[in-house]
N, C-alpha and C positions, 0 to 999 in steps of 0.2 A: 844259564844265560837268562838275564832278566828280560821282561817284556820290553820290546823295542820295535822300531820301525826299520824295515830293510827294503832296499831295491835290488832286484836280481835282473840283470840284463841277460837275455838268453835263457830265461827260466822255463820256457816251454820246450826246450830241446831235450835230448837224450839224458844228459847229466843233470840238467836243470830241474826236471821233474822230481828227482831224488832229493836234490838240495832244498827245493821248496817244501817238500813233505817234511823233511827234517826241521826246517825253520818253523813251520806251522806247529809242529809238535812241541816246540818250546814256548809257544804263545805269541810269537812275533807277528806283527802285522806286515804282510809281504806285498810289495808292489812288484808285479812281474812285467818288466818292460820289454816290448818288442815292436816290430814294425806294424803288426796287426794284432790288436788285443784279443781278437777272436781265437787266435792260435793257442791262447792260454786259458780259455774258458774251462777246458777239461780239468784244470788243476783246482778249481774252486771247491769241489767236494772234499778235498784233502784237509780243509780247515773249517772253522766255524763260519757262520754267515758274516760276510764283510771282512774276513781276515785275510783272504788272498784276493788281491785287486789287480786285474790285468789293465795295463795302461799302454798307450801308444808312445813309443820313443825309439827312433832309429839312431844307432850309435854314430852314424855319419852326420847327424844333425846336432850341432853343438847346443843350440837353443833348446831343443827337445830333451837332450840329455840333462841340461841344467835343471829343467823343470822336474825331471824324473827323480833327481837326487835331493831336491830341496826338502829339508826338514827330516831327513832320515839319519840314523846312527851308523848304519852299515850298508856298504854297496858291494855287490859281488858281480863280477863280469865274467860270464861264461860264453860270450858270443864267439863263434868261430865258424868258418866255412871250409869245406874240403875242395871246392872248385870254384872258379870265378864265373860269374854270370852277369852280364850287363854292367851296371854301375857298382855291383857288389864285388869289388876286386879285393884281393888279399891286402893290398896297401890301404884301401879305404876302410876295411873292416878291422883287420888285426892291428894295424899301425895307427892310422888317424882316428879310428873309432875308439881304440884303447886310450889314446891321448885325450880325446874329448871327455871321456869318463873320468880320468885321473884329474884333469884340470878342474872339472866341475866339482869333484869331491873336495879338492883343496880349497876352492873358492867358497863352497857351502859349509866348510868346517865339519865334514863327515868324519866321524871318529875312526873308522876302519874301512880299508879297501882290500878286497881279495881279488886277485887277477889270475885267471886260468890261461896258461900258455901251453907249451907242449915240449916234451923231450925232443931234442933235435933243433930247437930254436938256435939259429946261428947266422950272424950277419955275413959270414963268408960262404954260406951254403950255395950249392948250385940250384936249389929249389926255391922258387918264389915264396912258397908257403913258409918254409923255415926262415927265410930272411925277413918276411913280414912279421912273423912271431917275435923274432929278436928285436926288430924295430919297435914293436908294440911294448915289449918289456922296457926298452930304453925310454920310451915316451912316458910310461907309467912311473918309472924311477925318477925321472926328471921332475915331473909335476907333483908326485906324491911319494916321496922317498920311503915312507913307512909302510908302503903296501906290502902285502904278502903275495908272492908269486908261486903258483903251483904249476908244475910241468908233468902232466901224465904221459905215460907211454900209450899204446893202443888201449882204449877203454872197451871192455866187453860187458855184456849183460843182456837181458831179454830183448831190449829194443836196439841192440847194436847194429852197426852197418858193416861189421867185419865177418863174424861167424855166420850170421844170418845170410849174408850175401853169398858166401862160398857154399854153404849148405844148400841154398836154393839152386845154385849152379849145379851142384852134385846130383840133384834129382833128375836132371835132363842131359847133362854132358858126361860122356865116359872119360873125359880128360880134364884135369885141373892144372893151372899153371902153378909153378913154385919158384921160389927165389932163395938166394943164399943168405939173405938178410936175417939178423937176429932181432927178436922182439922180447919185451918183458910185459905182457898184457896185465892190466890192472882192472879189477872189478869195479864197476860203476858205484856200487855201494861204499867201497873203500875210498873212492875219490870224493864222494859226498861227505863221508866222515872227515876227511882231511879238510874240506872246505869249512866244516863246522868247527874243527879245532882252530883253524886259522882265523875264524870269525870271533872267537871268544875273547873278551876283554880279560886282561891279566895273564894271558899266555905269552910266552917269549917267542913269538913268531914274527913280530914286526921286522920289516926290512930284510927278511930272509927269503930265499928261494929253495923250494923243495922239489925234488924229482920223484914222481910217484910211479913205481913199478911194482908188479906182482912178485910173488916169492920165487918164481922160476924164469930163467931165460931160455927161450926156445928158438930154433930156426923156424923159418916159415914152413918148411916141409914138415917138421914135427907138429906144428899147430894144425896143419891140414890132416895129418895122420890121426891126431887126437880127435878132431872133429868127425872124420869119417868113421872111426870106431864108434863114436857116440850115436851117429845116425844109421849105423849098421849097413854101410855101403862100401863097396870096393871100387876105387877109381884110380886110373893111371895118373901119376904126378910127373909132369914134365918141366924141367928147368929151362927157362927161356932167357936168352941174352937180352941185355938192356936195349940194344938197338932195335931188336925185333918188337919188343914191348912198346917202345916209343913210336915205331912205325904203325902198329895197330892202334895205339892210343890216339894218334893223329886223326884217324877216321872215326873212332868212337866219340871224340870231342865234337864232331860235326853232327852227330845224331841229336834229335830233339830230346828235351828233358834232361834228367840227371845222367851224366856220363858214367859208364861202367868203369872207365879208367882214363886218366889224363896223363900227358907227358910229364907234368910237374910231379904227379904222384909216383911215376916211375923213377924220377930223379930222387925222390925221398926214399924209395926202396933200395937205392944204391948205398945207403948208410944205415948202420945198425941203430935200432931204436931202443936203447937200454940205458939204465941209470949210469951216470959217471961214478967212478970209484970213490971220489971224495965228496959226493953230493949229499946233502941232507935228504932224508927220505921218510917213508911212512913210519919206520921204527922210531925216528926222532920225534914223531907226533904221537907215540904210544899206540899206534894202530898196527894190528897184525893182519897183513894182507891175505885175502882168500885166493885159493888156487883156481886155475882154469878147470881142473878136473872136478872140483867140488861144486862148481856153479853150472857148468855146461849142461849136465843132465836135466837141469830145471827148465830148459827152453829149447833144446835141440830135438826133443822127442817128436815134435811136429813134422820133422823132415824124414822120419823113418817110414818105411813102407807100412801103410795102414794107419799112420798118424799117431796122435797123442794117446788115443784110447785103446790102442792095441797092446795087449800084455806082451812084454818082452819075453816072457817065459811060455808063451802059448806054443 
């Protein structure tokens, strides 16, 4: 990749920090666009002085988005939310925000646009999250048909909100909930690699949609069993019906701060989160996905009794 200018929306998030680091390694000058530039300050040491530039740009503000993409060659949209809060609704962020970015890219003559969606994006879904992701894809395709769309399954890695959440629960609770849903977790580093492949000029990725899953499909129970083995704890796994989960989620949504579970997330759990049989995937991008078992030991050790610095063989 030649030296060029890039704007990354959502660059300070879980996936974004890996993408920004990859971009910086190529010599690109990276604008990290977000509602509060201070959220991206921690990324600046990943590049040379002045190479990574945090800027203020809310995807819901069309004028701010236009300013953020002016004069760049590549735009990457990684913005996503897992629950709604105030004006940050699924429709405003995933649908209208994605449309704002795509239209701004088309008007500014941006050479390439990479848009991160999600496996399960479906206009007919019962979940607001999945419908908004599908609406966002449609808005991107309408405004910028050559965009590359990436749909990851559950993304895991040291800063994830999946294994870390349940491992944290396992330290205090004798019971963990489980579901019949199947997942195909994908390592965050592999998702970042896919973004880089989709970003390269000369690659045949334009106008295509890729579903990004790891090498293995698991049930939710199998993922919890794998996690528990790694943190060396035994816990009871109880399968809960959707109606009971939704009932509990109703009250969890009322709690201040980040909800542990929402009713919309329960609706998402009613559908398998795996690659479609005929979808383009990481293999089509010449990327060999890494397994849960090969990555989990790198960051689950903090949840073992005695923590990270206790020898497993003591």
